[in-house]
C-alpha positions in Angstrom: 0.4 0.2 0.0 1.4 3.5 -1.1 1.9 5.6 2.3 -0.1 9.2 2.5 1.8 12.3 2.4 2.1 12.0 6.1 3.8 8.9 6.0 1.3 6.5 7.0 -1.0 4.1 4.8 -3.9 5.4 3.0 -7.1 4.1 4.5 -10.8 3.3 3.2 -14.0 5.2 4.1 -14.8 2.8 6.7 -11.4 3.5 8.5 -9.4 0.4 7.4 -6.5 -0.2 5.3 -7.2 0.9 1.6 -7.9 -2.1 -0.7 -6.7 -3.3 -4.2 -9.3 -1.7 -6.6 -8.1 -3.5 -9.6 -5.2 -4.5 -11.6 -7.0 -5.7 -14.7 -8.0 -2.8 -15.8 -5.1 -1.4 -13.8 -6.8 1.6 -12.1 -6.0 4.7 -9.8 -4.3 7.7 -10.5 -0.8 6.3 -9.6 -1.9 3.1 -11.9 -1.0 1.0 -8.6 -4.2 -0.6 -8.2 -5.5 0.9 -5.9 -7.7 4.2 -5.4 -4.8 6.1 -3.6 -4.2 10.0 -3.6 -2.4 12.9 -3.1 -2.1 16.2 -3.6 -1.1 15.5 -7.6 -4.2 14.3 -7.8 -6.7 17.3 -8.3 -9.6 15.1 -9.6 -9.9 12.5 -6.5 -10.0 9.3 -8.0 -10.8 7.7 -5.0 -13.8 6.0 -5.0 -13.5 2.2 -6.2 -16.6 1.7 -8.7 -18.2 -1.1 -10.4 -18.8 0.2 -13.9 -22.5 0.2 -15.2 -22.9 1.0 -19.0 -25.7 3.9 -17.7 -22.7 4.9 -16.0 -20.4 4.9 -18.7 -23.0 6.7 -20.8 -23.8 9.1 -18.3 -19.7 10.0 -17.9 -19.2 9.8 -21.8 -22.3 12.5 -22.4 -20.5 14.9 -19.6 -17.4 14.8 -21.7 -15.5 12.0 -19.9 -15.7 8.8 -22.5 -14.1 6.2 -20.6 -15.4 3.3 -23.3 -13.5 4.2 -25.8 -9.8 2.9 -26.1 -6.9 5.3 -26.1 -3.8 3.7 -27.1 -1.8 6.6 -27.1 -2.8 6.7 -23.5 -2.0 3.3 -22.8 -5.8 3.2 -22.2 -7.8 0.0 -22.9 -11.0 1.8 -22.7 -13.8 0.4 -19.9 -16.6 -2.0 -19.7 -19.4 -2.7 -17.9 -18.5 -4.7 -15.0 -14.9 -3.4 -14.5 -13.9 -1.8 -11.3 -12.3 1.5 -11.4 -10.9 4.2 -9.5 -13.5 7.2 -10.4 -13.4 11.0 -9.7 -15.6 11.6 -6.5 -17.1 14.9 -8.0 -18.1 12.5 -10.8 -19.4 10.1 -8.7 -21.5 12.5 -6.8 -22.8 14.1 -9.9 -23.7 10.4 -11.0 -25.5 9.9 -7.8 -27.8 13.4 -8.3 -28.6 12.4 -12.1 -29.3 8.5 -10.6 -26.6 6.9 -12.5 -24.5 6.4 -9.8 -22.5 3.3 -10.0 -21.9 0.8 -7.3 -19.5 1.1 -4.9 -16.5 -0.4 -2.9 -16.1 0.8 0.2 -13.0 -1.4 1.1 -11.2 0.1 -1.5 -12.6 3.6 -1.4 -10.1 6.0 -0.1 -11.2 8.4 3.0 -10.8 11.4 1.2 -13.5 11.0 -1.3 -15.4 11.7 2.0 -14.7 15.3 1.6 -16.5 15.6 -1.4 -19.4 12.7 -0.9 -21.0 12.1 2.4 -20.5 8.0 3.7 -24.0 7.3 3.9 -24.6 7.9 0.1 -21.6 5.4 -0.5 -23.0 2.8 1.8 -26.3 3.1 -0.2 -24.6 2.5 -3.3 -22.3 -0.4 -1.7 -21.6 -3.9 -2.5 -19.2 -4.7 0.5 -21.7 -3.8 3.3 -22.8 -6.1 5.4 
């Protein structure tokens, strides 16, 4: 796990160690498979989601086409069912539009709570018992 800017381990939204989001496709601002973040990550790619067709269409309509491969950026293009570290503000926007994808709480960085309420994340969680 990548240490945070204070030298500690980054935490998930539930306060535990940040889990892996996806290695295939490789995700994260740092492309380390985790939703780790730093001050460099101005988009706050901190919410681990399971993409849906509805969300991918929503994102494309908002100017961020995640479905189309971009080989020049080593980006394979994403599909429904893929896990991905999504920008917290985009997830919040999708929530308000009724298009929010499911969330993996154990792999979502606590920094996402600066933008999104924990109750909203929990309502869309796949890993909350």
